[in-house]
N, C-alpha and C positions, 0 to 999 in steps of 0.2 A: 504492497499500499505504499511507503514510505519513498520505494521507488518511483512508483506512476507519479506521486506527488511532485515529487522533486525535478520528473520528467517532464511533466507538465510545465510546473515555475519555466524551467527553463526554454523550453520551447516559446513561450509568451516573451521572454526575454531576448531570444536572436528574432523572434518577429519584431518586435517593437523597437529595435535595434536597427533592423533592415528599413522599418518605415520611416525614421530619425535621418538614415542616411539617404535615404531619395526625396528627402523634401526638398522640392522645385521652388524656386525665386519668383516674384511676383510678375515678369516677365514670360518665365515658364511658362508659367498658368495659365495670362491672359493667352500667349499665344498658343497653347491648345484648346482652351474652348472655340478661337478662332475656328482652329481648324477642324475642331470636330461640328460647330456650326455649318462652318461655310461648307464642307463634307455631305453633310443631309442635305442641306439646300441644292448642292449640287444633283445629288441623289431625284432627289421631286424633281427638279427641272427634268434630268433624264427620263424622268418615270412617266411624267405627264405628256399626254398626247399632242404635237403641235398645234392641230384646230383646237383646243381648250386653253392655250395660252391667252385668249380674249377675253374668255370667263370672267365674271363679275358678282359677285352674289347679290351685290345692289349694285344699281348705276353710279352711286355718288361712290363707291368703292375704285382702288384701283385692278386693275386686271390683274391675272398669275405672273403675266409677262413683266407687265409694271412695276410686281413688286418685287421678281427676280432682277430687275435693271436697279430697283431701288438698293436693293441687298448690295451688288454689287459693286454702286456708284459711291455706299457708304464704305465699303471694304478700302476702296481704292482712296479716299478720302484721309479714314484713319491711318493705312501705311503713310502716305506721305507726311503728315501731320507727324507721324510718329518717327518718322525718319527727320523731320526739322525742316520741310519743305516748305514753302509756300503754298497754299491751296485755299478753294473757295468751296463752301457747298454749291452742288449744282454744276461745277467746272471740273470736275475731277481728272 
């Protein structure tokens, strides 16, 4: 029984040490989130039939294609701003 408890405690310590050594910086975390979201958006864009890109849930809303362009433009803006380049919204 003591050996089992000791093995369990040792396992927890090893896992904790491993997690601590893999701590990401803020920049790495943000980059990872952008990458993950962008991958999902790209998959949605590829999965959507071309004839559905003009679809709007309501007339006052953006179409699916316009939302994809909006996301891409925002990414270009964020990348330029992150590099310290001059940029304006709407003029990526």
